[in-house]
MDAnalysis code that builds the backbone (N, CA, C; Angstrom):
import MDAnalysis as mda
import numpy as np

u = mda.Universe.empty(642, n_residues=214, atom_resindex=np.repeat(np.arange(214), 3), trajectory=True)
u.add_TopologyAttr("name", ["N", "CA", "C"] * 214)
u.add_TopologyAttr("resid", np.arange(1, 215))
u.add_TopologyAttr("resname", ["MET", "ASP", "SER", "ARG", "SER", "ASN", "PHE", "GLY", "ALA", "ILE", "VAL", "LEU", "ILE", "LEU", "ALA", "LEU", "THR", "ALA", "VAL", "GLY", "CYS", "GLY", "ASP", "PRO", "ALA", "THR", "LEU", "VAL", "GLU", "THR", "SER", "GLY", "GLY", "GLU", "ALA", "THR", "LEU", "THR", "CYS", "THR", "ARG", "GLN", "THR", "VAL", "GLU", "GLY", "CYS", "THR", "MET", "VAL", "GLY", "LEU", "ARG", "PHE", "ASP", "PRO", "PRO", "LEU", "ALA", "LEU", "ALA", "ASP", "ALA", "LEU", "GLY", "VAL", "ALA", "ALA", "ASP", "LEU", "PRO", "GLY", "THR", "ALA", "MET", "ALA", "VAL", "TYR", "ARG", "THR", "ASP", "ALA", "VAL", "CYS", "VAL", "PRO", "ASP", "VAL", "GLN", "PHE", "SER", "PRO", "VAL", "ASP", "GLY", "PRO", "GLY", "SER", "VAL", "ALA", "SER", "ARG", "PHE", "ALA", "TYR", "VAL", "ASP", "ALA", "ALA", "GLY", "ILE", "ARG", "GLU", "ARG", "ARG", "VAL", "ALA", "ALA", "VAL", "ASP", "GLY", "GLY", "LEU", "ALA", "PRO", "PRO", "ILE", "SER", "GLY", "TRP", "HIS", "ILE", "SER", "GLN", "ALA", "TYR", "TRP", "ASP", "GLN", "TRP", "GLU", "ALA", "GLU", "TRP", "ALA", "LYS", "ALA", "GLN", "GLY", "SER", "GLY", "VAL", "GLN", "ILE", "GLU", "GLY", "ILE", "ALA", "VAL", "TRP", "ALA", "SER", "THR", "SER", "ALA", "ALA", "ALA", "GLY", "THR", "ALA", "ASP", "PRO", "ARG", "VAL", "VAL", "LEU", "THR", "VAL", "ASP", "LEU", "PRO", "TRP", "ARG", "TRP", "THR", "ASP", "SER", "LEU", "ASP", "PRO", "SER", "TYR", "PRO", "GLY", "GLU", "LEU", "LEU", "LEU", "ASP", "GLY", "LYS", "GLY", "PHE", "PRO", "GLY", "LEU", "GLY", "ALA", "PRO", "THR", "PRO", "PRO", "ASP", "CYS"])
u.atoms.positions = np.array([
    [179.540, 159.042, -79.067],
    [179.786, 158.461, -77.773],
    [181.159, 158.830, -77.246],
    [181.932, 159.613, -78.037],
    [183.272, 159.941, -77.605],
    [183.276, 160.819, -76.365],
    [182.181, 161.541, -76.101],
    [182.161, 162.476, -74.986],
    [181.813, 161.831, -73.663],
    [181.454, 160.544, -73.661],
    [181.058, 159.940, -72.403],
    [182.277, 159.625, -71.560],
    [182.062, 159.541, -70.247],
    [183.153, 159.264, -69.332],
    [183.504, 157.795, -69.364],
    [184.770, 157.482, -69.111],
    [185.228, 156.101, -69.137],
    [185.261, 155.508, -67.746],
    [185.658, 156.303, -66.768],
    [185.822, 155.872, -65.380],
    [186.843, 154.749, -65.236],
    [187.634, 154.498, -66.290],
    [188.668, 153.480, -66.202],
    [188.125, 152.085, -66.002],
    [186.936, 151.795, -66.493],
    [186.340, 150.480, -66.252],
    [187.067, 149.405, -67.043],
    [187.380, 148.307, -66.385],
    [188.046, 147.178, -67.010],
    [187.165, 145.962, -66.828],
    [186.724, 145.381, -67.935],
    [185.840, 144.231, -67.819],
    [186.646, 143.000, -67.454],
    [186.275, 142.361, -66.373],
    [186.895, 141.117, -65.959],
    [186.035, 139.975, -66.465],
    [186.593, 139.076, -67.211],
    [185.827, 137.978, -67.766],
    [185.696, 136.900, -66.696],
    [184.689, 137.064, -65.873],
    [184.430, 136.127, -64.796],
    [183.092, 135.460, -65.043],
    [183.066, 134.169, -64.968],
    [181.814, 133.439, -65.185],
    [181.013, 133.424, -63.900],
    [180.468, 134.564, -63.551],
    [179.645, 134.692, -62.361],
    [178.196, 134.602, -62.779],
    [177.509, 133.571, -62.351],
    [176.133, 133.372, -62.738],
    [175.231, 133.776, -61.597],
    [174.327, 134.738, -61.870],
    [173.412, 135.200, -60.841],
    [172.290, 134.188, -60.670],
    [171.723, 134.142, -59.478],
    [170.635, 133.236, -59.187],
    [169.451, 133.573, -60.082],
    [168.908, 132.555, -60.760],
    [167.757, 132.761, -61.617],
    [168.090, 133.461, -62.915],
    [169.352, 133.535, -63.254],
    [169.761, 134.269, -64.438],
    [170.089, 133.314, -65.564],
    [169.571, 133.586, -66.772],
    [169.865, 132.736, -67.903],
    [171.216, 133.035, -68.507],
    [171.673, 134.270, -68.445],
    [172.960, 134.656, -69.003],
    [173.958, 134.898, -67.887],
    [175.264, 134.603, -68.131],
    [176.255, 134.921, -67.117],
    [176.391, 136.419, -66.951],
    [176.549, 136.864, -65.716],
    [176.810, 138.271, -65.452],
    [178.310, 138.474, -65.424],
    [178.748, 139.712, -65.503],
    [180.169, 139.999, -65.414],
    [180.419, 140.972, -64.288],
    [181.651, 140.950, -63.809],
    [182.071, 141.941, -62.836],
    [182.894, 142.985, -63.557],
    [182.692, 144.236, -63.207],
    [183.473, 145.326, -63.765],
    [184.281, 145.950, -62.646],
    [185.574, 146.109, -62.873],
    [186.430, 146.744, -61.883],
    [186.528, 148.225, -62.186],
    [186.166, 149.062, -61.242],
    [186.237, 150.504, -61.437],
    [187.650, 150.992, -61.180],
    [187.879, 152.274, -61.484],
    [189.201, 152.851, -61.282],
    [189.604, 152.833, -59.816],
    [188.636, 152.725, -58.914],
    [188.935, 152.653, -57.487],
    [189.273, 151.258, -57.016],
    [189.243, 150.278, -57.936],
    [189.625, 148.926, -57.584],
    [188.485, 148.084, -57.047],
    [187.269, 148.624, -57.020],
    [186.134, 147.868, -56.518],
    [185.395, 147.198, -57.680],
    [184.932, 145.971, -57.441],
    [184.209, 145.233, -58.468],
    [182.713, 145.392, -58.253],
    [181.989, 145.595, -59.341],
    [180.547, 145.735, -59.243],
    [179.881, 144.909, -60.329],
    [178.719, 144.382, -60.061],
    [177.991, 143.540, -60.993],
    [177.441, 144.360, -62.151],
    [177.607, 143.849, -63.365],
    [176.958, 144.455, -64.531],
    [175.659, 143.717, -64.778],
    [174.542, 144.380, -64.598],
    [173.234, 143.747, -64.713],
    [172.770, 143.728, -66.166],
    [172.450, 142.540, -66.671],
    [171.883, 142.387, -68.007],
    [170.368, 142.262, -67.886],
    [169.695, 142.150, -69.014],
    [168.238, 142.013, -69.003],
    [167.769, 140.734, -68.321],
    [168.674, 139.770, -68.127],
    [168.290, 138.513, -67.509],
    [168.894, 138.330, -66.118],
    [169.529, 139.355, -65.590],
    [170.083, 139.270, -64.242],
    [168.999, 139.614, -63.239],
    [168.673, 138.659, -62.383],
    [167.553, 138.834, -61.463],
    [168.000, 139.390, -60.116],
    [169.060, 138.849, -59.562],
    [169.470, 139.203, -58.210],
    [170.472, 140.358, -58.190],
    [170.352, 141.211, -57.169],
    [171.336, 142.262, -56.933],
    [171.204, 143.483, -57.811],
    [170.073, 143.612, -58.537],
    [169.910, 144.727, -59.471],
    [168.665, 145.530, -59.132],
    [168.634, 146.763, -59.595],
    [167.488, 147.634, -59.384],
    [167.366, 148.581, -60.570],
    [166.228, 149.247, -60.679],
    [166.008, 150.187, -61.780],
    [166.248, 151.607, -61.277],
    [167.184, 152.287, -61.907],
    [167.523, 153.646, -61.503],
    [167.290, 154.593, -62.670],
    [166.738, 155.757, -62.376],
    [166.527, 156.774, -63.390],
    [167.567, 157.872, -63.262],
    [168.180, 158.243, -64.374],
    [169.183, 159.304, -64.395],
    [168.653, 160.467, -65.227],
    [168.661, 161.660, -64.652],
    [168.251, 162.841, -65.400],
    [169.486, 163.611, -65.845],
    [169.477, 164.059, -67.100],
    [170.609, 164.782, -67.661],
    [170.297, 166.277, -67.776],
    [171.299, 167.084, -67.507],
    [171.195, 168.518, -67.718],
    [172.577, 169.028, -68.113],
    [172.724, 169.459, -69.368],
    [171.699, 169.525, -70.411],
    [171.365, 168.148, -70.970],
    [170.247, 168.042, -71.694],
    [169.891, 166.765, -72.324],
    [170.985, 166.300, -73.281],
    [170.999, 164.991, -73.526],
    [172.051, 164.392, -74.352],
    [171.467, 163.780, -75.617],
    [172.318, 163.630, -76.623],
    [171.953, 162.828, -77.790],
    [171.787, 161.374, -77.345],
    [171.024, 160.598, -78.096],
    [170.725, 159.225, -77.708],
    [171.992, 158.408, -77.480],
    [172.950, 158.492, -78.370],
    [174.173, 157.699, -78.233],
    [174.920, 158.048, -76.948],
    [174.968, 159.332, -76.608],
    [175.656, 159.742, -75.383],
    [174.909, 159.261, -74.144],
    [173.574, 159.313, -74.178],
    [172.789, 158.838, -73.042],
    [172.997, 157.348, -72.819],
    [173.017, 156.575, -73.896],
    [173.265, 155.140, -73.777],
    [174.675, 154.873, -73.262],
    [175.601, 155.723, -73.618],
    [176.965, 155.582, -73.128],
    [177.075, 155.784, -71.629],
    [176.321, 156.739, -71.094],
    [176.321, 156.971, -69.648],
    [175.815, 155.728, -68.919],
    [174.753, 155.104, -69.465],
    [174.208, 153.892, -68.850],
    [175.233, 152.770, -68.849],
    [175.939, 152.599, -69.952],
    [176.940, 151.534, -70.046],
    [178.083, 151.764, -69.073],
    [178.457, 153.022, -68.868],
    [179.568, 153.346, -67.981],
    [179.207, 153.244, -66.507],
    [177.928, 153.124, -66.183],
    [177.518, 153.140, -64.770],
    [178.189, 152.064, -63.923],
    [178.282, 150.769, -64.268],
    [177.810, 150.113, -65.481],
    [176.398, 149.578, -65.305],
    [175.665, 149.480, -66.422],
    [174.324, 148.947, -66.367],
    [173.786, 148.750, -67.762],
    [172.523, 148.307, -67.852],
    [171.860, 148.090, -69.125],
    [170.759, 149.136, -69.285],
    [170.845, 149.917, -70.346],
    [169.819, 150.928, -70.615],
    [168.509, 150.236, -70.965],
    [167.440, 150.565, -70.248],
    [166.149, 149.931, -70.468],
    [165.167, 150.836, -71.198],
    [165.194, 152.127, -70.910],
    [164.245, 153.042, -71.544],
    [164.809, 154.451, -71.513],
    [164.360, 155.269, -72.453],
    [164.785, 156.669, -72.514],
    [163.559, 157.574, -72.506],
    [163.775, 158.798, -72.030],
    [162.738, 159.826, -71.949],
    [163.240, 161.045, -72.710],
    [162.626, 161.338, -73.836],
    [163.070, 162.435, -74.678],
    [162.554, 163.771, -74.138],
    [163.100, 164.865, -74.640],
    [162.688, 166.188, -74.156],
    [161.335, 166.607, -74.711],
    [160.975, 166.038, -75.869],
    [159.698, 166.375, -76.482],
    [158.809, 165.129, -76.491],
    [157.594, 165.287, -76.955],
    [156.675, 164.167, -77.099],
    [156.277, 164.031, -78.564],
    [156.037, 162.799, -78.984],
    [155.662, 162.523, -80.364],
    [154.421, 161.629, -80.369],
    [153.757, 161.569, -81.502],
    [152.565, 160.739, -81.633],
    [152.966, 159.305, -82.003],
    [152.420, 158.344, -81.277],
    [152.668, 156.928, -81.535],
    [151.323, 156.199, -81.509],
    [151.269, 154.975, -82.026],
    [149.998, 154.242, -81.998],
    [149.505, 154.036, -80.572],
    [148.226, 154.281, -80.364],
    [147.621, 154.037, -79.068],
    [147.383, 152.539, -78.907],
    [147.313, 152.082, -77.655],
    [147.036, 150.675, -77.383],
    [145.537, 150.433, -77.527],
    [145.164, 149.598, -78.472],
    [143.767, 149.268, -78.709],
    [143.434, 147.996, -77.932],
    [142.470, 148.075, -77.057],
    [142.133, 146.939, -76.206],
    [141.113, 145.997, -76.838],
    [140.708, 146.269, -78.041],
    [139.793, 145.395, -78.757],
    [140.141, 145.418, -80.233],
    [140.094, 144.261, -80.901],
    [140.408, 144.240, -82.337],
    [139.476, 145.116, -83.165],
    [138.284, 145.417, -82.627],
    [137.331, 146.213, -83.397],
    [137.517, 147.710, -83.181],
    [138.383, 148.095, -82.217],
    [138.632, 149.517, -81.992],
    [139.298, 150.131, -83.218],
    [138.926, 151.345, -83.522],
    [139.547, 152.032, -84.634],
    [140.972, 152.453, -84.306],
    [141.791, 152.757, -85.322],
    [143.160, 153.212, -85.069],
    [143.165, 154.541, -84.342],
    [144.162, 154.721, -83.514],
    [144.299, 155.966, -82.772],
    [145.758, 156.216, -82.462],
    [146.063, 157.390, -81.956],
    [147.439, 157.709, -81.590],
    [147.444, 158.474, -80.281],
    [148.590, 158.480, -79.628],
    [148.733, 159.108, -78.326],
    [150.121, 159.729, -78.242],
    [150.260, 160.789, -77.440],
    [151.557, 161.453, -77.285],
    [152.429, 160.676, -76.307],
    [153.711, 160.575, -76.610],
    [154.639, 159.849, -75.745],
    [156.034, 160.448, -75.844],
    [156.732, 160.482, -74.710],
    [158.143, 160.877, -74.686],
    [159.027, 159.692, -74.312],
    [158.414, 158.549, -74.061],
    [159.062, 157.349, -73.528],
    [159.435, 156.399, -74.660],
    [160.491, 155.608, -74.468],
    [160.816, 154.565, -75.443],
    [161.654, 153.482, -74.776],
    [161.206, 152.229, -74.914],
    [162.048, 151.110, -74.500],
    [163.210, 150.974, -75.463],
    [164.414, 150.780, -74.937],
    [165.593, 150.590, -75.771],
    [165.509, 149.222, -76.451],
    [165.789, 149.202, -77.759],
    [165.725, 147.954, -78.538],
    [164.389, 147.246, -78.315],
    [163.301, 147.980, -78.501],
    [161.963, 147.493, -78.158],
    [161.558, 146.241, -78.923],
    [162.036, 146.062, -80.137],
    [161.640, 144.888, -80.913],
    [162.059, 143.593, -80.219],
    [163.106, 143.653, -79.420],
    [163.562, 142.461, -78.721],
    [162.561, 141.953, -77.701],
    [161.716, 142.836, -77.181],
    [160.716, 142.416, -76.189],
    [159.753, 141.415, -76.824],
    [159.232, 141.758, -77.985],
    [158.323, 140.857, -78.705],
    [159.038, 139.550, -79.073],
    [160.244, 139.682, -79.634],
    [160.971, 138.506, -80.116],
    [161.280, 137.525, -78.990],
    [161.775, 138.050, -77.862],
    [162.124, 137.158, -76.753],
    [160.886, 136.512, -76.146],
    [159.820, 137.300, -76.010],
    [158.603, 136.777, -75.386],
    [157.973, 135.677, -76.229],
    [157.855, 135.901, -77.524],
    [157.267, 134.898, -78.412],
    [158.128, 133.638, -78.430],
    [159.449, 133.817, -78.499],
    [160.343, 132.660, -78.497],
    [160.232, 131.877, -77.192],
    [160.072, 132.584, -76.063],
    [159.947, 131.911, -74.771],
    [158.649, 131.112, -74.694],
    [157.568, 131.674, -75.205],
    [156.288, 130.963, -75.220],
    [156.387, 129.731, -76.119],
    [156.957, 129.904, -77.303],
    [157.093, 128.784, -78.233],
    [157.981, 127.681, -77.669],
    [158.969, 128.079, -76.858],
    [159.891, 127.101, -76.282],
    [159.449, 126.539, -74.947],
    [158.260, 126.907, -74.475],
    [157.764, 126.396, -73.208],
    [158.402, 127.032, -71.991],
    [159.082, 128.182, -72.171],
    [159.735, 128.864, -71.059],
    [158.834, 129.903, -70.406],
    [157.737, 130.229, -71.061],
    [156.778, 131.212, -70.549],
    [155.376, 130.721, -70.866],
    [154.397, 131.083, -70.045],
    [153.025, 130.629, -70.294],
    [152.446, 131.267, -71.545],
    [151.418, 130.648, -72.123],
    [150.758, 131.257, -73.293],
    [150.280, 132.669, -72.980],
    [150.295, 133.505, -73.984],
    [149.899, 134.901, -73.814],
    [148.384, 135.017, -73.907],
    [147.778, 135.478, -72.828],
    [146.345, 135.743, -72.863],
    [146.139, 137.176, -73.348],
    [145.083, 137.411, -74.074],
    [144.879, 138.744, -74.631],
    [145.923, 139.059, -75.684],
    [146.068, 138.167, -76.657],
    [147.111, 138.304, -77.673],
    [147.031, 139.651, -78.392],
    [145.838, 140.109, -78.714],
    [145.690, 141.378, -79.429],
    [146.250, 142.539, -78.613],
    [145.984, 142.542, -77.310],
    [146.477, 143.630, -76.461],
    [148.000, 143.604, -76.397],
    [148.578, 142.414, -76.271],
    [150.045, 142.307, -76.249],
    [150.642, 142.857, -77.535],
    [150.057, 142.506, -78.650],
    [150.555, 143.016, -79.932],
    [150.445, 144.539, -80.001],
    [149.366, 145.085, -79.448],
    [149.180, 146.535, -79.470],
    [150.262, 147.235, -78.660],
    [150.604, 146.672, -77.492],
    [151.685, 147.248, -76.701],
    [153.018, 147.137, -77.440],
    [153.301, 145.988, -78.009],
    [154.552, 145.816, -78.743],
    [154.652, 146.813, -79.896],
    [153.553, 146.981, -80.632],
    [153.559, 147.936, -81.751],
    [153.864, 149.349, -81.251],
    [153.259, 149.734, -80.127],
    [153.503, 151.061, -79.587],
    [154.958, 151.217, -79.163],
    [155.469, 150.240, -78.432],
    [156.850, 150.333, -77.947],
    [157.851, 150.401, -79.093],
    [157.607, 149.620, -80.152],
    [158.529, 149.632, -81.287],
    [158.466, 150.962, -82.038],
    [157.285, 151.549, -82.122],
    [157.154, 152.865, -82.755],
    [157.864, 153.935, -81.933],
    [157.746, 153.857, -80.605],
    [158.416, 154.826, -79.733],
    [159.934, 154.759, -79.912],
    [160.478, 153.536, -79.964],
    [161.927, 153.386, -80.100],
    [162.399, 153.848, -81.477],
    [161.626, 153.559, -82.507],
    [162.000, 154.003, -83.846],
    [162.092, 155.527, -83.904],
    [161.146, 156.209, -83.266],
    [161.165, 157.672, -83.283],
    [162.256, 158.238, -82.370],
    [162.607, 157.513, -81.307],
    [163.674, 157.984, -80.421],
    [165.023, 157.994, -81.127],
    [165.153, 157.213, -82.185],
    [166.412, 157.144, -82.933],
    [166.472, 158.163, -84.063],
    [165.474, 159.025, -84.139],
    [165.441, 160.028, -85.190],
    [166.497, 161.113, -85.009],
    [166.735, 161.853, -86.064],
    [167.725, 162.922, -86.051],
    [167.320, 164.037, -85.092],
    [168.287, 164.496, -84.297],
    [168.070, 165.638, -83.421],
    [167.356, 165.344, -82.113],
    [166.999, 164.094, -81.844],
    [166.304, 163.763, -80.597],
    [167.235, 163.969, -79.406],
    [166.726, 164.628, -78.372],
    [167.481, 164.870, -77.150],
    [166.848, 164.083, -76.000],
    [167.695, 163.463, -75.200],
    [167.243, 162.602, -74.110],
    [167.457, 163.317, -72.771],
    [166.361, 163.474, -72.015],
    [166.462, 164.117, -70.699],
    [166.645, 163.106, -69.577],
    [166.141, 161.901, -69.761],
    [166.248, 160.889, -68.711],
    [166.431, 159.511, -69.297],
    [166.996, 158.617, -68.485],
    [167.201, 157.239, -68.922],
    [166.989, 156.311, -67.740],
    [166.338, 155.179, -67.990],
    [166.147, 154.142, -66.976],
    [167.210, 153.072, -67.191],
    [167.934, 152.748, -66.130],
    [169.059, 151.820, -66.235],
    [168.876, 150.693, -65.228],
    [169.061, 149.458, -65.682],
    [169.063, 148.278, -64.822],
    [170.496, 148.093, -64.350],
    [170.735, 148.326, -63.070],
    [172.099, 148.354, -62.556],
    [172.152, 147.711, -61.178],
    [173.363, 147.359, -60.766],
    [173.541, 146.807, -59.430],
    [173.177, 147.865, -58.398],
    [172.791, 147.422, -57.219],
    [172.404, 148.370, -56.179],
    [173.561, 149.282, -55.812],
    [174.779, 148.767, -55.892],
    [175.939, 149.609, -55.562],
    [176.182, 150.651, -56.643],
    [176.058, 150.261, -57.917],
    [176.253, 151.219, -59.007],
    [175.140, 152.258, -59.026],
    [173.919, 151.821, -58.687],
    [172.778, 152.732, -58.710],
    [172.838, 153.777, -57.607],
    [173.722, 153.560, -56.627],
    [173.815, 154.501, -55.507],
    [174.302, 155.875, -55.957],
    [174.929, 155.924, -57.130],
    [175.381, 157.233, -57.599],
    [176.342, 157.107, -58.761],
    [176.522, 158.189, -59.487],
    [177.448, 158.231, -60.602],
    [178.245, 159.521, -60.519],
    [179.487, 159.449, -60.936],
    [180.342, 160.632, -60.900],
    [180.212, 161.476, -62.163],
    [179.387, 161.042, -63.114],
    [179.252, 161.784, -64.363],
    [178.580, 163.131, -64.083],
    [179.221, 164.249, -64.408],
    [178.649, 165.567, -64.093],
    [177.395, 165.898, -64.890],
    [177.122, 165.138, -65.942],
    [175.925, 165.393, -66.748],
    [174.662, 164.865, -66.075],
    [174.825, 164.008, -65.071],
    [173.686, 163.452, -64.337],
    [173.401, 164.363, -63.148],
    [172.228, 164.987, -63.125],
    [171.895, 165.947, -62.073],
    [170.848, 165.411, -61.102],
    [170.263, 164.263, -61.403],
    [169.250, 163.684, -60.527],
    [169.245, 162.173, -60.708],
    [169.170, 161.459, -59.580],
    [169.072, 159.997, -59.595],
    [167.844, 159.597, -58.795],
    [166.955, 158.794, -59.397],
    [165.727, 158.383, -58.725],
    [165.525, 156.879, -58.898],
    [164.803, 156.278, -57.959],
    [164.392, 154.883, -58.091],
    [163.136, 154.813, -58.956],
    [163.094, 153.849, -59.858],
    [161.940, 153.658, -60.723],
    [161.347, 152.267, -60.499],
    [160.016, 152.147, -60.509],
    [159.388, 150.838, -60.304],
    [159.553, 149.950, -61.533],
    [159.671, 148.657, -61.311],
    [159.874, 147.711, -62.404],
    [159.190, 146.386, -62.064],
    [159.066, 145.532, -63.072],
    [158.408, 144.247, -62.884],
    [158.918, 143.254, -63.931],
    [158.699, 141.969, -63.655],
    [158.998, 140.907, -64.618],
    [157.687, 140.330, -65.140],
    [157.655, 139.943, -66.410],
    [156.516, 139.202, -66.930],
    [156.627, 137.745, -66.471],
    [155.582, 136.965, -66.724],
    [155.524, 135.591, -66.238],
    [156.584, 134.706, -66.895],
    [157.009, 133.705, -66.137],
    [158.014, 132.762, -66.621],
    [157.713, 131.368, -66.086],
    [158.148, 130.361, -66.826],
    [158.007, 128.968, -66.394],
    [159.346, 128.292, -66.164],
    [160.442, 129.013, -66.446],
    [161.767, 128.395, -66.356],
    [162.796, 129.448, -65.954],
    [163.719, 129.104, -65.022],
    [164.716, 130.093, -64.587],
    [165.617, 130.605, -65.710],
    [165.764, 129.843, -66.791],
    [166.621, 130.300, -67.881],
    [166.024, 131.498, -68.618],
    [164.722, 131.690, -68.431],
    [164.049, 132.879, -68.972],
    [163.258, 133.500, -67.826],
    [163.814, 134.501, -67.157],
    [163.136, 135.078, -65.991],
    [161.905, 135.902, -66.330],
    [161.624, 136.079, -67.613],
    [160.545, 136.949, -68.042],
    [161.114, 138.209, -68.663],
    [160.239, 139.069, -69.137],
    [160.683, 140.347, -69.684],
    [160.720, 141.383, -68.572],
    [161.817, 142.096, -68.495],
    [161.983, 143.162, -67.513],
    [161.378, 144.440, -68.084],
    [160.366, 144.976, -67.388],
    [159.652, 146.157, -67.874],
    [159.568, 147.208, -66.777],
    [159.416, 148.457, -67.199],
    [159.110, 149.526, -66.252],
    [157.654, 149.358, -65.816],
    [157.381, 149.572, -64.543],
    [156.005, 149.502, -64.048],
    [155.393, 150.895, -64.160],
    [155.049, 151.266, -65.388],
    [154.589, 152.616, -65.676],
    [155.675, 153.399, -66.388],
    [155.318, 154.569, -66.907],
    [156.252, 155.382, -67.679],
    [156.642, 156.669, -66.957],
    [156.336, 156.757, -65.676],
    [156.658, 157.968, -64.928],
    [158.136, 158.085, -64.603],
    [158.572, 159.325, -64.403],
    [159.958, 159.621, -64.020],
    [159.917, 160.922, -63.227],
    [159.910, 160.853, -61.887],
    [159.835, 162.070, -61.067],
    [160.993, 163.018, -61.353],
    [160.667, 164.302, -61.502],
    [161.712, 165.311, -61.652],
    [162.008, 165.736, -63.068],
    [161.409, 165.067, -64.063],
    [161.635, 165.493, -65.441],
    [160.713, 166.653, -65.799],
    [161.127, 167.430, -66.783],
    [160.274, 168.491, -67.280],
    [159.062, 167.913, -67.983],
    [158.080, 168.757, -68.242],
    [156.837, 168.314, -68.894],
    [156.779, 168.895, -70.303],
    [157.009, 168.079, -71.340],
    [156.954, 168.617, -72.704],
    [155.519, 168.949, -73.121],
    [155.385, 169.867, -74.055],
    [154.074, 170.191, -74.583],
    [153.628, 169.051, -75.513],
    [152.498, 168.412, -75.198],
    [152.093, 167.271, -76.050],
    [151.630, 167.729, -77.414],
    [151.962, 166.979, -78.452],
    [151.477, 167.325, -79.791],
    [149.998, 166.980, -79.921],
    [149.378, 167.505, -80.929],
    [147.968, 167.210, -81.195],
    [147.885, 165.897, -81.964],
    [147.636, 164.828, -81.242],
    [147.586, 163.502, -81.878],
    [146.161, 163.114, -82.233],
])
């Protein structure tokens, strides 16, 4: 991560709570003296999902560093190649299968953990189609585990960032910035706004890797 840009960001410890947000957000002062919101996974207001394409591709640690410097929260990465991961089985009686993927949610295991804890705590409605949810979680966790493998190169990253930060980055390694669709899962309490997910795995402008024979 030593190669990532700093932009002179200074974290100001301000207890700024976003509307509908369970965690306090922080303001980051850039080298230009302007303050911008740092969006966390639970920040609802003032944030958007932005996709950054790298050229040349970066190692995972460097890609995550670019997201942090935006500033923002890295939500998903898109590797240069595709790997085989468990396919989503929509029925418990379906046989095991695999599918090619270049996508990975960052820290994917947290999605399952937070969602189950929210349901158990009455902060989210019961999960319908429990088997399908587990199948998605298994796939996402497998994708993230493989994204952390040796030699993996990241061509794109999805970042949850303030609208002002998402307007652009001065990092020369970022050659394309696009808006990406996103959604929240169901919630029963503002302290848990739901899980923030990409609405699909597409990323306009990325190269197309050759899929492996899964």
